[in-house]
PDB file with SEQRES, HELIX, SHEET and CRYST1 records, atoms N, CA, C and O in Angstrom:
SEQRES   1 A   82  MET LYS GLN LYS ASP VAL ALA LEU VAL ILE VAL VAL VAL          
SEQRES   2 A   82  ILE ILE SER ALA PHE ILE ALA LEU PHE ALA SER LYS SER          
SEQRES   3 A   82  ILE PHE VAL PRO PRO LYS ASN ARG HIS GLN GLU VAL GLU          
SEQRES   4 A   82  VAL ILE LEU PRO ILE SER ALA SER PHE PRO GLN PRO ASP          
SEQRES   5 A   82  SER ARG TYR PHE ASN SER SER SER TYR ASP PRO THR GLN          
SEQRES   6 A   82  LEU ILE THR ILE GLY GLN ASN ASN ASN PRO ASN PRO PHE          
SEQRES   7 A   82  SER SER SER PRO                                              
HELIX    1 AA1 GLN A    3  ILE A   27  1                                  25    
HELIX    2 AA2 PRO A   31  ASN A   33  5                                   3    
CRYST1    1.000    1.000    1.000  90.00  90.00  90.00 P 1           1          
ATOM      1  N   MET A   1       0.838  -1.175   0.000  1.00  0.00           N  
ATOM      2  CA  MET A   1       0.000   0.000   0.000  1.00  0.00           C  
ATOM      3  C   MET A   1       0.889   1.246   0.000  1.00  0.00           C  
ATOM      4  O   MET A   1       1.965   1.280   0.597  1.00  0.00           O  
ATOM      5  N   LYS A   2       0.401   2.236  -0.678  1.00  0.00           N  
ATOM      6  CA  LYS A   2       1.129   3.495  -0.735  1.00  0.00           C  
ATOM      7  C   LYS A   2       0.767   4.357   0.468  1.00  0.00           C  
ATOM      8  O   LYS A   2      -0.158   4.043   1.216  1.00  0.00           O  
ATOM      9  N   GLN A   3       1.493   5.425   0.639  1.00  0.00           N  
ATOM     10  CA  GLN A   3       1.267   6.334   1.759  1.00  0.00           C  
ATOM     11  C   GLN A   3      -0.119   6.963   1.685  1.00  0.00           C  
ATOM     12  O   GLN A   3      -0.762   7.157   2.717  1.00  0.00           O  
ATOM     13  N   LYS A   4      -0.590   7.285   0.484  1.00  0.00           N  
ATOM     14  CA  LYS A   4      -1.914   7.884   0.311  1.00  0.00           C  
ATOM     15  C   LYS A   4      -3.012   6.881   0.678  1.00  0.00           C  
ATOM     16  O   LYS A   4      -4.042   7.266   1.233  1.00  0.00           O  
ATOM     17  N   ASP A   5      -2.799   5.615   0.374  1.00  0.00           N  
ATOM     18  CA  ASP A   5      -3.789   4.583   0.692  1.00  0.00           C  
ATOM     19  C   ASP A   5      -3.935   4.395   2.198  1.00  0.00           C  
ATOM     20  O   ASP A   5      -5.051   4.237   2.692  1.00  0.00           O  
ATOM     21  N   VAL A   6      -2.848   4.408   2.919  1.00  0.00           N  
ATOM     22  CA  VAL A   6      -2.887   4.244   4.372  1.00  0.00           C  
ATOM     23  C   VAL A   6      -3.615   5.427   4.998  1.00  0.00           C  
ATOM     24  O   VAL A   6      -4.447   5.247   5.887  1.00  0.00           O  
ATOM     25  N   ALA A   7      -3.307   6.625   4.541  1.00  0.00           N  
ATOM     26  CA  ALA A   7      -3.973   7.813   5.079  1.00  0.00           C  
ATOM     27  C   ALA A   7      -5.469   7.780   4.772  1.00  0.00           C  
ATOM     28  O   ALA A   7      -6.279   8.150   5.622  1.00  0.00           O  
ATOM     29  N   LEU A   8      -5.843   7.346   3.581  1.00  0.00           N  
ATOM     30  CA  LEU A   8      -7.251   7.266   3.205  1.00  0.00           C  
ATOM     31  C   LEU A   8      -7.991   6.236   4.066  1.00  0.00           C  
ATOM     32  O   LEU A   8      -9.122   6.478   4.487  1.00  0.00           O  
ATOM     33  N   VAL A   9      -7.363   5.107   4.322  1.00  0.00           N  
ATOM     34  CA  VAL A   9      -7.979   4.078   5.156  1.00  0.00           C  
ATOM     35  C   VAL A   9      -8.173   4.599   6.579  1.00  0.00           C  
ATOM     36  O   VAL A   9      -9.219   4.357   7.180  1.00  0.00           O  
ATOM     37  N   ILE A  10      -7.202   5.299   7.120  1.00  0.00           N  
ATOM     38  CA  ILE A  10      -7.312   5.855   8.472  1.00  0.00           C  
ATOM     39  C   ILE A  10      -8.441   6.878   8.538  1.00  0.00           C  
ATOM     40  O   ILE A  10      -9.210   6.882   9.500  1.00  0.00           O  
ATOM     41  N   VAL A  11      -8.553   7.741   7.537  1.00  0.00           N  
ATOM     42  CA  VAL A  11      -9.617   8.744   7.503  1.00  0.00           C  
ATOM     43  C   VAL A  11     -10.990   8.060   7.422  1.00  0.00           C  
ATOM     44  O   VAL A  11     -11.922   8.458   8.121  1.00  0.00           O  
ATOM     45  N   VAL A  12     -11.111   7.055   6.589  1.00  0.00           N  
ATOM     46  CA  VAL A  12     -12.386   6.340   6.455  1.00  0.00           C  
ATOM     47  C   VAL A  12     -12.747   5.643   7.766  1.00  0.00           C  
ATOM     48  O   VAL A  12     -13.916   5.643   8.153  1.00  0.00           O  
ATOM     49  N   VAL A  13     -11.783   5.057   8.452  1.00  0.00           N  
ATOM     50  CA  VAL A  13     -12.042   4.384   9.733  1.00  0.00           C  
ATOM     51  C   VAL A  13     -12.500   5.394  10.778  1.00  0.00           C  
ATOM     52  O   VAL A  13     -13.436   5.113  11.527  1.00  0.00           O  
ATOM     53  N   ILE A  14     -11.872   6.545  10.848  1.00  0.00           N  
ATOM     54  CA  ILE A  14     -12.258   7.561  11.830  1.00  0.00           C  
ATOM     55  C   ILE A  14     -13.653   8.095  11.540  1.00  0.00           C  
ATOM     56  O   ILE A  14     -14.456   8.244  12.461  1.00  0.00           O  
ATOM     57  N   ILE A  15     -13.955   8.385  10.285  1.00  0.00           N  
ATOM     58  CA  ILE A  15     -15.279   8.892   9.916  1.00  0.00           C  
ATOM     59  C   ILE A  15     -16.356   7.853  10.209  1.00  0.00           C  
ATOM     60  O   ILE A  15     -17.410   8.193  10.747  1.00  0.00           O  
ATOM     61  N   SER A  16     -16.104   6.587   9.861  1.00  0.00           N  
ATOM     62  CA  SER A  16     -17.097   5.545  10.125  1.00  0.00           C  
ATOM     63  C   SER A  16     -17.275   5.312  11.622  1.00  0.00           C  
ATOM     64  O   SER A  16     -18.374   4.967  12.058  1.00  0.00           O  
ATOM     65  N   ALA A  17     -16.223   5.492  12.420  1.00  0.00           N  
ATOM     66  CA  ALA A  17     -16.346   5.349  13.876  1.00  0.00           C  
ATOM     67  C   ALA A  17     -17.236   6.444  14.439  1.00  0.00           C  
ATOM     68  O   ALA A  17     -18.074   6.172  15.299  1.00  0.00           O  
ATOM     69  N   PHE A  18     -17.073   7.680  13.973  1.00  0.00           N  
ATOM     70  CA  PHE A  18     -17.941   8.767  14.443  1.00  0.00           C  
ATOM     71  C   PHE A  18     -19.391   8.548  14.018  1.00  0.00           C  
ATOM     72  O   PHE A  18     -20.306   8.800  14.802  1.00  0.00           O  
ATOM     73  N   ILE A  19     -19.608   8.089  12.806  1.00  0.00           N  
ATOM     74  CA  ILE A  19     -20.971   7.817  12.339  1.00  0.00           C  
ATOM     75  C   ILE A  19     -21.604   6.712  13.179  1.00  0.00           C  
ATOM     76  O   ILE A  19     -22.768   6.814  13.567  1.00  0.00           O  
ATOM     77  N   ALA A  20     -20.844   5.659  13.460  1.00  0.00           N  
ATOM     78  CA  ALA A  20     -21.355   4.555  14.273  1.00  0.00           C  
ATOM     79  C   ALA A  20     -21.651   5.012  15.703  1.00  0.00           C  
ATOM     80  O   ALA A  20     -22.623   4.558  16.306  1.00  0.00           O  
ATOM     81  N   LEU A  21     -20.828   5.899  16.245  1.00  0.00           N  
ATOM     82  CA  LEU A  21     -21.044   6.405  17.597  1.00  0.00           C  
ATOM     83  C   LEU A  21     -22.334   7.213  17.680  1.00  0.00           C  
ATOM     84  O   LEU A  21     -23.137   7.001  18.588  1.00  0.00           O  
ATOM     85  N   PHE A  22     -22.539   8.124  16.758  1.00  0.00           N  
ATOM     86  CA  PHE A  22     -23.750   8.948  16.779  1.00  0.00           C  
ATOM     87  C   PHE A  22     -24.997   8.126  16.453  1.00  0.00           C  
ATOM     88  O   PHE A  22     -26.062   8.376  17.018  1.00  0.00           O  
ATOM     89  N   ALA A  23     -24.883   7.164  15.565  1.00  0.00           N  
ATOM     90  CA  ALA A  23     -26.030   6.318  15.238  1.00  0.00           C  
ATOM     91  C   ALA A  23     -26.413   5.448  16.431  1.00  0.00           C  
ATOM     92  O   ALA A  23     -27.599   5.259  16.702  1.00  0.00           O  
ATOM     93  N   SER A  24     -25.431   4.922  17.140  1.00  0.00           N  
ATOM     94  CA  SER A  24     -25.748   4.074  18.295  1.00  0.00           C  
ATOM     95  C   SER A  24     -26.353   4.876  19.431  1.00  0.00           C  
ATOM     96  O   SER A  24     -27.199   4.360  20.161  1.00  0.00           O  
ATOM     97  N   LYS A  25     -25.937   6.133  19.600  1.00  0.00           N  
ATOM     98  CA  LYS A  25     -26.537   6.973  20.638  1.00  0.00           C  
ATOM     99  C   LYS A  25     -27.979   7.312  20.319  1.00  0.00           C  
ATOM    100  O   LYS A  25     -28.791   7.482  21.228  1.00  0.00           O  
ATOM    101  N   SER A  26     -28.307   7.412  19.048  1.00  0.00           N  
ATOM    102  CA  SER A  26     -29.689   7.730  18.703  1.00  0.00           C  
ATOM    103  C   SER A  26     -30.577   6.486  18.665  1.00  0.00           C  
ATOM    104  O   SER A  26     -31.789   6.599  18.849  1.00  0.00           O  
ATOM    105  N   ILE A  27     -30.013   5.320  18.436  1.00  0.00           N  
ATOM    106  CA  ILE A  27     -30.798   4.087  18.354  1.00  0.00           C  
ATOM    107  C   ILE A  27     -31.039   3.489  19.738  1.00  0.00           C  
ATOM    108  O   ILE A  27     -32.172   3.147  20.073  1.00  0.00           O  
ATOM    109  N   PHE A  28     -29.999   3.362  20.533  1.00  0.00           N  
ATOM    110  CA  PHE A  28     -30.126   2.721  21.836  1.00  0.00           C  
ATOM    111  C   PHE A  28     -30.636   3.717  22.872  1.00  0.00           C  
ATOM    112  O   PHE A  28     -30.330   4.908  22.814  1.00  0.00           O  
ATOM    113  N   VAL A  29     -31.414   3.209  23.816  1.00  0.00           N  
ATOM    114  CA  VAL A  29     -32.028   4.047  24.838  1.00  0.00           C  
ATOM    115  C   VAL A  29     -31.010   4.306  25.949  1.00  0.00           C  
ATOM    116  O   VAL A  29     -30.365   3.373  26.426  1.00  0.00           O  
ATOM    117  N   PRO A  30     -30.863   5.554  26.359  1.00  0.00           N  
ATOM    118  CA  PRO A  30     -29.948   5.830  27.473  1.00  0.00           C  
ATOM    119  C   PRO A  30     -30.499   5.269  28.782  1.00  0.00           C  
ATOM    120  O   PRO A  30     -31.705   5.044  28.887  1.00  0.00           O  
ATOM    121  N   PRO A  31     -29.646   5.038  29.784  1.00  0.00           N  
ATOM    122  CA  PRO A  31     -30.103   4.423  31.046  1.00  0.00           C  
ATOM    123  C   PRO A  31     -31.190   5.207  31.762  1.00  0.00           C  
ATOM    124  O   PRO A  31     -32.008   4.600  32.454  1.00  0.00           O  
ATOM    125  N   LYS A  32     -31.237   6.525  31.629  1.00  0.00           N  
ATOM    126  CA  LYS A  32     -32.242   7.296  32.352  1.00  0.00           C  
ATOM    127  C   LYS A  32     -33.638   7.107  31.763  1.00  0.00           C  
ATOM    128  O   LYS A  32     -34.619   7.413  32.440  1.00  0.00           O  
ATOM    129  N   ASN A  33     -33.766   6.618  30.535  1.00  0.00           N  
ATOM    130  CA  ASN A  33     -35.071   6.420  29.905  1.00  0.00           C  
ATOM    131  C   ASN A  33     -35.482   4.955  29.851  1.00  0.00           C  
ATOM    132  O   ASN A  33     -36.363   4.599  29.068  1.00  0.00           O  
ATOM    133  N   ARG A  34     -34.883   4.113  30.645  1.00  0.00           N  
ATOM    134  CA  ARG A  34     -35.168   2.678  30.588  1.00  0.00           C  
ATOM    135  C   ARG A  34     -36.292   2.248  31.509  1.00  0.00           C  
ATOM    136  O   ARG A  34     -36.516   1.048  31.660  1.00  0.00           O  
ATOM    137  N   HIS A  35     -36.997   3.157  32.121  1.00  0.00           N  
ATOM    138  CA  HIS A  35     -38.071   2.794  33.044  1.00  0.00           C  
ATOM    139  C   HIS A  35     -39.344   2.517  32.258  1.00  0.00           C  
ATOM    140  O   HIS A  35     -39.741   3.292  31.388  1.00  0.00           O  
ATOM    141  N   GLN A  36     -39.970   1.399  32.584  1.00  0.00           N  
ATOM    142  CA  GLN A  36     -41.210   1.019  31.924  1.00  0.00           C  
ATOM    143  C   GLN A  36     -42.121   0.375  32.954  1.00  0.00           C  
ATOM    144  O   GLN A  36     -41.682  -0.440  33.765  1.00  0.00           O  
ATOM    145  N   GLU A  37     -43.396   0.748  32.916  1.00  0.00           N  
ATOM    146  CA  GLU A  37     -44.351   0.171  33.847  1.00  0.00           C  
ATOM    147  C   GLU A  37     -44.832  -1.167  33.327  1.00  0.00           C  
ATOM    148  O   GLU A  37     -45.074  -1.335  32.131  1.00  0.00           O  
ATOM    149  N   VAL A  38     -44.968  -2.122  34.245  1.00  0.00           N  
ATOM    150  CA  VAL A  38     -45.437  -3.455  33.882  1.00  0.00           C  
ATOM    151  C   VAL A  38     -46.668  -3.800  34.711  1.00  0.00           C  
ATOM    152  O   VAL A  38     -46.889  -3.248  35.788  1.00  0.00           O  
ATOM    153  N   GLU A  39     -47.448  -4.710  34.191  1.00  0.00           N  
ATOM    154  CA  GLU A  39     -48.649  -5.147  34.879  1.00  0.00           C  
ATOM    155  C   GLU A  39     -48.272  -6.181  35.937  1.00  0.00           C  
ATOM    156  O   GLU A  39     -47.508  -7.106  35.659  1.00  0.00           O  
ATOM    157  N   VAL A  40     -48.805  -6.027  37.145  1.00  0.00           N  
ATOM    158  CA  VAL A  40     -48.542  -6.962  38.234  1.00  0.00           C  
ATOM    159  C   VAL A  40     -49.599  -8.057  38.160  1.00  0.00           C  
ATOM    160  O   VAL A  40     -50.795  -7.774  38.093  1.00  0.00           O  
ATOM    161  N   ILE A  41     -49.151  -9.303  38.172  1.00  0.00           N  
ATOM    162  CA  ILE A  41     -50.082 -10.423  38.094  1.00  0.00           C  
ATOM    163  C   ILE A  41     -50.137 -11.160  39.427  1.00  0.00           C  
ATOM    164  O   ILE A  41     -49.247 -11.029  40.267  1.00  0.00           O  
ATOM    165  N   LEU A  42     -51.190 -11.929  39.599  1.00  0.00           N  
ATOM    166  CA  LEU A  42     -51.349 -12.717  40.817  1.00  0.00           C  
ATOM    167  C   LEU A  42     -50.481 -13.963  40.745  1.00  0.00           C  
ATOM    168  O   LEU A  42     -50.283 -14.506  39.658  1.00  0.00           O  
ATOM    169  N   PRO A  43     -49.960 -14.430  41.868  1.00  0.00           N  
ATOM    170  CA  PRO A  43     -49.148 -15.650  41.835  1.00  0.00           C  
ATOM    171  C   PRO A  43     -49.997 -16.875  41.484  1.00  0.00           C  
ATOM    172  O   PRO A  43     -51.202 -16.907  41.730  1.00  0.00           O  
ATOM    173  N   ILE A  44     -49.347 -17.866  40.911  1.00  0.00           N  
ATOM    174  CA  ILE A  44     -50.033 -19.098  40.529  1.00  0.00           C  
ATOM    175  C   ILE A  44     -50.206 -19.973  41.761  1.00  0.00           C  
ATOM    176  O   ILE A  44     -49.259 -20.183  42.519  1.00  0.00           O  
ATOM    177  N   SER A  45     -51.406 -20.475  41.956  1.00  0.00           N  
ATOM    178  CA  SER A  45     -51.654 -21.344  43.101  1.00  0.00           C  
ATOM    179  C   SER A  45     -51.707 -22.799  42.638  1.00  0.00           C  
ATOM    180  O   SER A  45     -51.932 -23.083  41.461  1.00  0.00           O  
ATOM    181  N   ALA A  46     -51.500 -23.697  43.570  1.00  0.00           N  
ATOM    182  CA  ALA A  46     -51.498 -25.129  43.258  1.00  0.00           C  
ATOM    183  C   ALA A  46     -52.890 -25.733  43.283  1.00  0.00           C  
ATOM    184  O   ALA A  46     -53.058 -26.891  42.899  1.00  0.00           O  
ATOM    185  N   SER A  47     -53.875 -24.997  43.716  1.00  0.00           N  
ATOM    186  CA  SER A  47     -55.230 -25.541  43.784  1.00  0.00           C  
ATOM    187  C   SER A  47     -56.028 -25.115  42.552  1.00  0.00           C  
ATOM    188  O   SER A  47     -56.003 -23.952  42.152  1.00  0.00           O  
ATOM    189  N   PHE A  48     -56.725 -26.065  41.969  1.00  0.00           N  
ATOM    190  CA  PHE A  48     -57.546 -25.817  40.794  1.00  0.00           C  
ATOM    191  C   PHE A  48     -58.990 -26.183  41.116  1.00  0.00           C  
ATOM    192  O   PHE A  48     -59.230 -27.144  41.846  1.00  0.00           O  
ATOM    193  N   PRO A  49     -59.947 -25.442  40.590  1.00  0.00           N  
ATOM    194  CA  PRO A  49     -61.343 -25.810  40.827  1.00  0.00           C  
ATOM    195  C   PRO A  49     -61.686 -27.082  40.045  1.00  0.00           C  
ATOM    196  O   PRO A  49     -61.060 -27.392  39.031  1.00  0.00           O  
ATOM    197  N   GLN A  50     -62.682 -27.800  40.534  1.00  0.00           N  
ATOM    198  CA  GLN A  50     -63.131 -29.001  39.842  1.00  0.00           C  
ATOM    199  C   GLN A  50     -63.757 -28.615  38.501  1.00  0.00           C  
ATOM    200  O   GLN A  50     -64.478 -27.620  38.431  1.00  0.00           O  
ATOM    201  N   PRO A  51     -63.498 -29.382  37.431  1.00  0.00           N  
ATOM    202  CA  PRO A  51     -64.104 -29.058  36.141  1.00  0.00           C  
ATOM    203  C   PRO A  51     -65.607 -29.305  36.141  1.00  0.00           C  
ATOM    204  O   PRO A  51     -66.132 -29.997  37.013  1.00  0.00           O  
ATOM    205  N   ASP A  52     -66.277 -28.745  35.179  1.00  0.00           N  
ATOM    206  CA  ASP A  52     -67.729 -28.856  35.075  1.00  0.00           C  
ATOM    207  C   ASP A  52     -68.117 -30.321  34.868  1.00  0.00           C  
ATOM    208  O   ASP A  52     -67.565 -30.987  33.992  1.00  0.00           O  
ATOM    209  N   SER A  53     -69.045 -30.819  35.652  1.00  0.00           N  
ATOM    210  CA  SER A  53     -69.433 -32.231  35.568  1.00  0.00           C  
ATOM    211  C   SER A  53     -70.228 -32.537  34.301  1.00  0.00           C  
ATOM    212  O   SER A  53     -70.411 -33.707  33.967  1.00  0.00           O  
ATOM    213  N   ARG A  54     -70.702 -31.520  33.592  1.00  0.00           N  
ATOM    214  CA  ARG A  54     -71.397 -31.772  32.316  1.00  0.00           C  
ATOM    215  C   ARG A  54     -70.428 -32.292  31.261  1.00  0.00           C  
ATOM    216  O   ARG A  54     -70.820 -33.053  30.377  1.00  0.00           O  
ATOM    217  N   TYR A  55     -69.183 -31.891  31.350  1.00  0.00           N  
ATOM    218  CA  TYR A  55     -68.202 -32.283  30.334  1.00  0.00           C  
ATOM    219  C   TYR A  55     -67.223 -33.333  30.831  1.00  0.00           C  
ATOM    220  O   TYR A  55     -66.793 -34.185  30.053  1.00  0.00           O  
ATOM    221  N   PHE A  56     -66.865 -33.293  32.095  1.00  0.00           N  
ATOM    222  CA  PHE A  56     -65.902 -34.239  32.655  1.00  0.00           C  
ATOM    223  C   PHE A  56     -66.598 -35.093  33.699  1.00  0.00           C  
ATOM    224  O   PHE A  56     -66.684 -34.713  34.867  1.00  0.00           O  
ATOM    225  N   ASN A  57     -67.091 -36.245  33.276  1.00  0.00           N  
ATOM    226  CA  ASN A  57     -67.726 -37.149  34.224  1.00  0.00           C  
ATOM    227  C   ASN A  57     -67.209 -38.564  33.982  1.00  0.00           C  
ATOM    228  O   ASN A  57     -66.515 -38.811  32.995  1.00  0.00           O  
ATOM    229  N   SER A  58     -67.538 -39.477  34.859  1.00  0.00           N  
ATOM    230  CA  SER A  58     -66.994 -40.832  34.776  1.00  0.00           C  
ATOM    231  C   SER A  58     -67.596 -41.639  33.631  1.00  0.00           C  
ATOM    232  O   SER A  58     -66.971 -42.607  33.195  1.00  0.00           O  
ATOM    233  N   SER A  59     -68.758 -41.298  33.129  1.00  0.00           N  
ATOM    234  CA  SER A  59     -69.375 -42.070  32.053  1.00  0.00           C  
ATOM    235  C   SER A  59     -69.153 -41.441  30.672  1.00  0.00           C  
ATOM    236  O   SER A  59     -69.772 -41.871  29.699  1.00  0.00           O  
ATOM    237  N   SER A  60     -68.308 -40.461  30.574  1.00  0.00           N  
ATOM    238  CA  SER A  60     -68.076 -39.820  29.274  1.00  0.00           C  
ATOM    239  C   SER A  60     -67.124 -40.656  28.422  1.00  0.00           C  
ATOM    240  O   SER A  60     -66.451 -41.554  28.929  1.00  0.00           O  
ATOM    241  N   TYR A  61     -67.074 -40.362  27.155  1.00  0.00           N  
ATOM    242  CA  TYR A  61     -66.237 -41.088  26.200  1.00  0.00           C  
ATOM    243  C   TYR A  61     -64.779 -40.703  26.415  1.00  0.00           C  
ATOM    244  O   TYR A  61     -64.459 -39.527  26.589  1.00  0.00           O  
ATOM    245  N   ASP A  62     -63.893 -41.704  26.400  1.00  0.00           N  
ATOM    246  CA  ASP A  62     -62.467 -41.473  26.583  1.00  0.00           C  
ATOM    247  C   ASP A  62     -61.780 -41.553  25.216  1.00  0.00           C  
ATOM    248  O   ASP A  62     -61.612 -42.655  24.694  1.00  0.00           O  
ATOM    249  N   PRO A  63     -61.381 -40.433  24.623  1.00  0.00           N  
ATOM    250  CA  PRO A  63     -60.771 -40.475  23.290  1.00  0.00           C  
ATOM    251  C   PRO A  63     -59.361 -41.038  23.273  1.00  0.00           C  
ATOM    252  O   PRO A  63     -58.802 -41.224  22.192  1.00  0.00           O  
ATOM    253  N   THR A  64     -58.764 -41.315  24.421  1.00  0.00           N  
ATOM    254  CA  THR A  64     -57.406 -41.845  24.444  1.00  0.00           C  
ATOM    255  C   THR A  64     -57.362 -43.364  24.415  1.00  0.00           C  
ATOM    256  O   THR A  64     -56.276 -43.941  24.400  1.00  0.00           O  
ATOM    257  N   GLN A  65     -58.515 -44.027  24.406  1.00  0.00           N  
ATOM    258  CA  GLN A  65     -58.529 -45.484  24.364  1.00  0.00           C  
ATOM    259  C   GLN A  65     -58.149 -45.967  22.971  1.00  0.00           C  
ATOM    260  O   GLN A  65     -58.468 -45.322  21.972  1.00  0.00           O  
ATOM    261  N   LEU A  66     -57.462 -47.110  22.911  1.00  0.00           N  
ATOM    262  CA  LEU A  66     -57.057 -47.709  21.649  1.00  0.00           C  
ATOM    263  C   LEU A  66     -58.270 -48.319  20.964  1.00  0.00           C  
ATOM    264  O   LEU A  66     -59.010 -49.094  21.571  1.00  0.00           O  
ATOM    265  N   ILE A  67     -58.470 -47.970  19.707  1.00  0.00           N  
ATOM    266  CA  ILE A  67     -59.605 -48.476  18.935  1.00  0.00           C  
ATOM    267  C   ILE A  67     -59.072 -49.472  17.918  1.00  0.00           C  
ATOM    268  O   ILE A  67     -58.207 -49.134  17.110  1.00  0.00           O  
ATOM    269  N   THR A  68     -59.585 -50.701  17.953  1.00  0.00           N  
ATOM    270  CA  THR A  68     -59.173 -51.745  17.018  1.00  0.00           C  
ATOM    271  C   THR A  68     -60.361 -52.100  16.146  1.00  0.00           C  
ATOM    272  O   THR A  68     -61.435 -52.432  16.647  1.00  0.00           O  
ATOM    273  N   ILE A  69     -60.163 -52.028  14.840  1.00  0.00           N  
ATOM    274  CA  ILE A  69     -61.226 -52.367  13.891  1.00  0.00           C  
ATOM    275  C   ILE A  69     -60.813 -53.659  13.197  1.00  0.00           C  
ATOM    276  O   ILE A  69     -59.855 -53.659  12.424  1.00  0.00           O  
ATOM    277  N   GLY A  70     -61.502 -54.738  13.453  1.00  0.00           N  
ATOM    278  CA  GLY A  70     -61.221 -56.037  12.835  1.00  0.00           C  
ATOM    279  C   GLY A  70     -59.998 -56.700  13.444  1.00  0.00           C  
ATOM    280  O   GLY A  70     -59.423 -56.210  14.416  1.00  0.00           O  
ATOM    281  N   GLN A  71     -59.605 -57.842  12.842  1.00  0.00           N  
ATOM    282  CA  GLN A  71     -58.441 -58.588  13.288  1.00  0.00           C  
ATOM    283  C   GLN A  71     -57.224 -58.149  12.486  1.00  0.00           C  
ATOM    284  O   GLN A  71     -57.270 -58.113  11.256  1.00  0.00           O  
ATOM    285  N   ASN A  72     -56.158 -57.821  13.158  1.00  0.00           N  
ATOM    286  CA  ASN A  72     -54.929 -57.425  12.486  1.00  0.00           C  
ATOM    287  C   ASN A  72     -53.825 -58.364  12.936  1.00  0.00           C  
ATOM    288  O   ASN A  72     -53.351 -58.272  14.069  1.00  0.00           O  
ATOM    289  N   ASN A  73     -53.408 -59.280  12.044  1.00  0.00           N  
ATOM    290  CA  ASN A  73     -52.360 -60.232  12.371  1.00  0.00           C  
ATOM    291  C   ASN A  73     -50.987 -59.753  11.920  1.00  0.00           C  
ATOM    292  O   ASN A  73     -49.985 -60.400  12.225  1.00  0.00           O  
ATOM    293  N   ASN A  74     -50.917 -58.657  11.216  1.00  0.00           N  
ATOM    294  CA  ASN A  74     -49.653 -58.142  10.711  1.00  0.00           C  
ATOM    295  C   ASN A  74     -49.026 -57.227  11.770  1.00  0.00           C  
ATOM    296  O   ASN A  74     -49.581 -56.171  12.074  1.00  0.00           O  
ATOM    297  N   PRO A  75     -47.866 -57.622  12.340  1.00  0.00           N  
ATOM    298  CA  PRO A  75     -47.242 -56.778  13.364  1.00  0.00           C  
ATOM    299  C   PRO A  75     -46.607 -55.512  12.780  1.00  0.00           C  
ATOM    300  O   PRO A  75     -46.373 -54.543  13.501  1.00  0.00           O  
ATOM    301  N   ASN A  76     -46.331 -55.526  11.474  1.00  0.00           N  
ATOM    302  CA  ASN A  76     -45.721 -54.372  10.827  1.00  0.00           C  
ATOM    303  C   ASN A  76     -46.616 -53.957   9.661  1.00  0.00           C  
ATOM    304  O   ASN A  76     -46.342 -54.375   8.536  1.00  0.00           O  
ATOM    305  N   PRO A  77     -47.663 -53.166   9.856  1.00  0.00           N  
ATOM    306  CA  PRO A  77     -48.636 -52.908   8.826  1.00  0.00           C  
ATOM    307  C   PRO A  77     -48.121 -52.037   7.676  1.00  0.00           C  
ATOM    308  O   PRO A  77     -48.734 -52.009   6.609  1.00  0.00           O  
ATOM    309  N   PHE A  78     -47.013 -51.332   7.873  1.00  0.00           N  
ATOM    310  CA  PHE A  78     -46.530 -50.443   6.823  1.00  0.00           C  
ATOM    311  C   PHE A  78     -45.392 -51.042   6.011  1.00  0.00           C  
ATOM    312  O   PHE A  78     -44.737 -50.333   5.247  1.00  0.00           O  
ATOM    313  N   SER A  79     -45.152 -52.324   6.165  1.00  0.00           N  
ATOM    314  CA  SER A  79     -44.100 -52.960   5.354  1.00  0.00           C  
ATOM    315  C   SER A  79     -44.675 -53.321   3.986  1.00  0.00           C  
ATOM    316  O   SER A  79     -45.890 -53.428   3.817  1.00  0.00           O  
ATOM    317  N   SER A  80     -43.780 -53.508   3.015  1.00  0.00           N  
ATOM    318  CA  SER A  80     -44.244 -53.795   1.658  1.00  0.00           C  
ATOM    319  C   SER A  80     -44.616 -55.261   1.465  1.00  0.00           C  
ATOM    320  O   SER A  80     -45.316 -55.582   0.504  1.00  0.00           O  
ATOM    321  N   SER A  81     -44.177 -56.154   2.334  1.00  0.00           N  
ATOM    322  CA  SER A  81     -44.525 -57.566   2.197  1.00  0.00           C  
ATOM    323  C   SER A  81     -45.695 -57.902   3.110  1.00  0.00           C  
ATOM    324  O   SER A  81     -45.776 -57.383   4.223  1.00  0.00           O  
ATOM    325  N   PRO A  82     -46.640 -58.797   2.640  1.00  0.00           N  
ATOM    326  CA  PRO A  82     -47.811 -59.143   3.467  1.00  0.00           C  
ATOM    327  C   PRO A  82     -47.472 -60.024   4.631  1.00  0.00           C  
ATOM    328  O   PRO A  82     -48.356 -60.391   5.406  1.00  0.00           O  
TER     329      PRO A  82                                                      
END                                                                             
């Protein structure tokens, strides 16, 4: 690099540093303006009310039960051989 190139690089670095400094001061919030009000919520309790007996009762349908339709003797139903 020539002497003019080194000087030009130094000038560009200094100018870009000043631009970055002023841009960061305008973008980021200073510490004195960091206060924000938040909503206070109630703590979570371990007690839950009983669910409505119209929907959750002992005689209702259980969708988690295994449903078997017909006889299936194939232990691997997705294989290509019968």
